[in-house]
C-alpha positions as CSV (number, residue, x, y, z in Angstrom):
1,M,-33.5,95.9,-88.7
2,S,-34.5,98.9,-86.6
3,T,-32.3,100.4,-83.9
4,P,-33.0,98.8,-80.5
5,K,-34.9,100.9,-78.0
6,S,-34.2,101.2,-74.2
7,I,-37.6,100.5,-72.6
8,L,-38.7,101.0,-69.1
9,Y,-41.4,98.2,-68.6
10,I,-42.6,98.4,-65.0
11,A,-45.7,98.4,-62.7
12,M,-46.6,101.0,-60.2
13,T,-49.5,101.8,-57.9
14,L,-51.9,104.5,-58.7
15,D,-50.2,106.7,-56.2
16,G,-46.8,106.1,-57.9
17,Y,-45.1,103.4,-55.8
18,I,-43.2,100.4,-57.1
19,A,-42.6,98.8,-53.7
20,T,-43.3,99.4,-50.0
21,E,-40.6,101.1,-47.9
22,D,-39.2,97.7,-47.0
23,N,-39.2,96.5,-50.7
24,D,-42.3,94.3,-50.4
25,L,-43.8,93.6,-53.7
26,S,-46.7,91.4,-52.5
27,F,-49.3,93.9,-53.8
28,L,-48.3,92.7,-57.3
29,E,-49.3,89.1,-56.7
30,A,-53.0,89.8,-57.4
31,Y,-52.0,90.8,-61.0
32,N,-49.7,87.8,-61.8
33,D,-52.3,85.0,-62.0
34,G,-55.0,86.4,-64.3
35,P,-55.7,85.6,-67.8
36,D,-53.7,88.5,-69.1
37,D,-50.0,88.8,-69.4
38,Y,-50.3,92.6,-70.1
39,G,-48.3,92.2,-73.3
40,Y,-45.2,91.0,-71.4
41,Y,-44.5,87.9,-73.5
42,D,-44.7,89.9,-76.8
43,F,-42.5,92.5,-75.2
44,I,-39.8,90.1,-73.8
45,E,-39.5,88.3,-77.2
46,K,-38.1,91.5,-78.7
47,V,-35.6,92.0,-75.8
48,G,-32.0,91.1,-76.1
49,T,-30.6,92.8,-73.0
50,I,-31.9,93.4,-69.5
51,I,-30.5,96.1,-67.2
52,M,-31.5,96.1,-63.5
53,G,-30.3,97.5,-60.2
54,R,-28.7,95.4,-57.6
55,K,-31.7,95.7,-55.2
56,T,-34.0,94.3,-58.0
57,Y,-31.5,91.6,-58.7
58,D,-31.4,90.7,-55.0
59,I,-35.2,90.5,-54.8
60,I,-35.3,88.2,-57.8
61,Q,-32.6,86.0,-56.3
62,G,-34.7,85.8,-53.1
63,F,-37.7,84.2,-55.0
64,D,-37.8,80.4,-55.1
65,I,-37.6,80.3,-58.9
66,E,-35.2,79.6,-61.7
67,W,-33.5,82.7,-63.1
68,P,-36.3,84.1,-65.4
69,H,-34.0,85.7,-68.0
70,K,-31.8,82.9,-69.3
71,K,-32.3,84.0,-72.9
72,E,-31.3,87.6,-72.5
73,K,-27.9,89.2,-71.6
74,C,-28.4,90.7,-68.2
75,Y,-26.5,93.5,-66.6
76,V,-26.8,94.5,-62.9
77,L,-25.8,98.0,-62.0
78,S,-23.8,97.8,-58.8
79,N,-21.2,99.8,-57.0
80,S,-20.6,96.9,-54.5
81,K,-20.3,93.9,-56.8
82,S,-18.2,93.2,-59.9
83,G,-17.5,90.4,-62.3
84,K,-20.1,87.9,-63.3
85,D,-22.2,85.1,-61.9
86,E,-24.0,82.3,-63.9
87,N,-26.9,84.7,-64.8
88,V,-25.6,88.3,-64.9
89,E,-22.7,90.7,-65.4
90,F,-22.2,93.3,-62.7
91,Y,-21.6,96.8,-64.2
92,N,-20.5,100.1,-62.6
93,G,-19.4,102.2,-65.6
94,S,-21.0,104.8,-67.8
95,L,-24.7,104.2,-68.6
96,P,-24.4,106.1,-72.0
97,D,-21.4,104.0,-72.9
98,L,-23.3,100.7,-72.0
99,I,-26.4,101.7,-73.9
100,S,-24.4,102.8,-76.9
101,S,-22.5,99.5,-76.9
102,I,-25.7,97.4,-76.6
103,K,-27.4,99.3,-79.4
104,Q,-24.4,98.9,-81.7
105,E,-24.7,95.1,-81.2
106,N,-28.3,95.4,-82.4
107,S,-29.4,92.2,-80.6
108,G,-32.9,93.4,-79.6
109,D,-34.4,96.0,-77.3
110,I,-33.1,96.8,-73.9
111,F,-35.4,96.2,-70.9
112,I,-34.8,98.5,-68.0
113,D,-36.1,96.6,-65.1
114,G,-35.8,99.0,-62.2
115,G,-35.6,100.0,-59.5
116,A,-36.2,103.6,-58.7
117,E,-32.6,104.7,-58.5
118,V,-31.9,102.9,-61.9
119,V,-34.8,104.7,-63.5
120,K,-33.5,108.0,-62.1
121,Q,-30.0,107.4,-63.5
122,F,-31.4,106.5,-66.9
123,A,-33.7,109.6,-66.9
124,L,-30.8,111.9,-65.9
125,S,-28.9,110.6,-68.9
126,G,-31.9,110.8,-71.2
127,L,-31.6,107.1,-72.0
128,I,-35.2,105.9,-71.8
129,D,-36.7,105.7,-75.3
130,L,-40.0,104.2,-74.3
131,Y,-42.0,104.1,-71.1
132,I,-44.5,101.1,-70.7
133,I,-46.0,101.6,-67.2
134,S,-48.7,99.4,-65.8
135,V,-50.7,101.3,-63.3
136,L,-52.3,99.1,-60.6
137,P,-55.6,100.1,-58.9
138,V,-53.8,100.1,-55.5
139,L,-53.0,103.0,-53.2
140,L,-50.0,102.1,-50.9
141,G,-49.8,105.5,-49.2
142,S,-46.1,105.3,-48.9
143,G,-43.1,103.4,-50.3
144,I,-40.6,103.6,-53.0
145,R,-41.6,106.0,-55.8
146,L,-41.0,105.1,-59.4
147,F,-39.9,108.6,-60.3
148,K,-37.5,110.0,-57.7
149,D,-37.1,113.8,-57.4
150,G,-34.0,115.4,-59.1
151,R,-34.4,114.2,-62.6
152,P,-34.9,116.6,-65.5
153,S,-38.2,117.7,-67.0
154,Q,-39.0,115.6,-70.0
155,D,-41.7,115.8,-72.7
156,L,-43.3,112.5,-73.7
157,E,-45.6,111.5,-76.5
158,H,-48.5,109.2,-75.8
159,I,-48.4,106.1,-77.9
160,K,-51.3,104.1,-76.5
161,T,-53.3,103.0,-73.5
162,E,-54.6,99.5,-72.7
163,S,-57.1,98.8,-69.9
164,Y,-57.9,95.5,-68.4
165,E,-60.9,94.1,-66.6
166,N,-59.1,93.9,-63.3
167,G,-58.6,97.7,-63.3
168,L,-54.9,97.6,-64.4
169,V,-54.2,100.4,-67.0
170,Q,-51.0,100.2,-69.1
171,V,-49.8,103.4,-70.7
172,W,-47.1,103.8,-73.4
173,Y,-45.1,107.0,-73.9
174,S,-42.1,107.7,-76.1
175,N,-39.3,110.1,-75.2
176,K,-39.8,113.0,-77.7
177,S,-36.0,113.5,-77.8
178,S,-35.1,109.9,-78.7
C-alpha cells in the first residue's frame, strides 16, 4: 500500500476566491447539480481522514443536511473548541505531528477541506502533497482568497487538467518536494 497523500481538494473562482467576504458559497450551487461530480466520488473513496478549519465546519453545520463525512475520521482545526462531538475531533496541536500520525496509520489519503487559513498553515509547513483545484468560470471581484499572502514560494509539477462542458476546469499539481 502506498503512503497516504495530503490533498487539497477545493473549488475557487477564476479570480482566486473560495467564498465571498461574508463566507457566502452560493456561487458554487450552479456546479453542484450537473451530470459531473468532477471526480469527487472517486477521490473521496480513497480518503481516510478529513481536516478542515472551524469556519468550514461551522458552514457545513449550518446546512440542512446530515453530516457528509460519516465514513472518514474528521479533524477540525480550532483554537476555541476542544474535545469531540458526534462527527469530529477538534484539534489545536502541531500540524506536522497530526499529518505524520495519520500517515503512519496508513488509513487512506488526507483530504484538506479548507478554508484559506487552513490552506496557509498547511502551505507554511509544506504539508500539501497534491493540489486538486476546480476553477469556476466566475469572477467574484472580492472575497476570501484561496491562497493568502505570507506563505513560502513553492514549485509544483503539473499532473493533469480536466475541462467540463459547463466551463469548470480542474487542475492537478503535485508538490515537487513531497
